[in-house]
DOLUMLO-431995 format. One record per residue (C-alpha): x negated, y, z. Coordinates in steps of 0.02 Angstrom, whole numbers, padded with zeros to 5 digits, always signed. Last residue first. Example, Ala and Ser with C-alpha at 12.3 -4.5 7.8 and 13.67 -1.06 7.14 Angstrom:
# DOLUMLO-431995
-00684-00053+00357/-00615-00225+00390/
This chain:
# DOLUMLO-431995
+00055-03015-02832/-00106-03077-02829/-00185-03031-02665/-00384-03000-02660/-00490-02986-02486/-00549-02860-02454/-00754-02879-02408/-00791-02783-02203/-00898-02653-02171/-01018-02661-02069/-01144-02552-02099/-00991-02440-02195/-00950-02405-02038/-01107-02372-01954/-01146-02237-02100/-00970-02163-02077/-00999-02157-01885/-01190-02075-01888/-01130-01921-02015/-00960-01894-01887/-01069-01916-01739/-01173-01794-01804/-01040-01665-01865/-00988-01661-01672/-01141-01644-01623/-01134-01497-01729/-01226-01464-01892/-01166-01280-01919/-01160-01212-02112/-01053-01047-02092/-00862-01069-02182/-00853-00945-02330/-00808-01077-02433/-00740-01245-02348/-00885-01371-02342/-00945-01366-02178/-00740-01421-02146/-00762-01612-02203/-00924-01643-02100/-00791-01627-01951/-00649-01733-02037/-00747-01880-02089/-00709-01965-01975/-00509-01921-01961/-00511-01972-02168/-00617-02133-02158/-00470-02202-02008/-00535-02381-02077/-00709-02402-02186/-00683-02539-02346/-00530-02424-02433/-00659-02248-02421/-00800-02334-02522/-00812-02202-02652/-00799-02046-02507/-00993-02117-02426/-01074-02071-02615/-00949-01934-02612/-00957-01876-02416/-01158-01877-02456/-01186-01803-02598/-01039-01649-02539/-01143-01643-02374/-01305-01606-02475/-01216-01456-02573/-01192-01381-02405/-01368-01397-02351/-01464-01459-02212/-01384-01645-02218/-01437-01791-02100/-01542-01906-02199/-01499-02035-02283/-01550-02222-02262/-01405-02309-02187/-01314-02232-02374/-01433-02312-02470/-01429-02466-02417/-01260-02472-02406/-01276-02466-02585/-01389-02566-02621/-01289-02695-02547/-01151-02690-02644/-00995-02654-02540/-00869-02776-02540/-00746-02858-02650/-00606-03034-02617/-00574-03196-02638/-00655-03256-02787/-00817-03134-02789/-00822-02946-02833/-00972-02849-02780/-00933-02673-02795/-01072-02525-02848/-00976-02519-02995/-00977-02695-03042/-01075-02863-02966/-01013-03024-02998/-00996-03162-02878/-00978-03332-02886/-01089-03385-03045/
């Protein structure tokens, strides 16, 4: 066996990548219509943040919507952020495992 699937990851001899079923779940996600849906999406995508370069900057518009007393206003910036995260997770690279 050349790979091991563990906690949403695929681990192989030289590295680790996101499990394809998790990538597929993220790609199928519909744009959120409520704050709880943003929390759910960010929870799943955030689990794989180390695979997404510039994650914190990309996610900022979505994070702003989760603040207390913040009206839910799905702007073009939010949509762009949402789509960019999906694009990045779909094209994410495998991370190398190094020995220390």
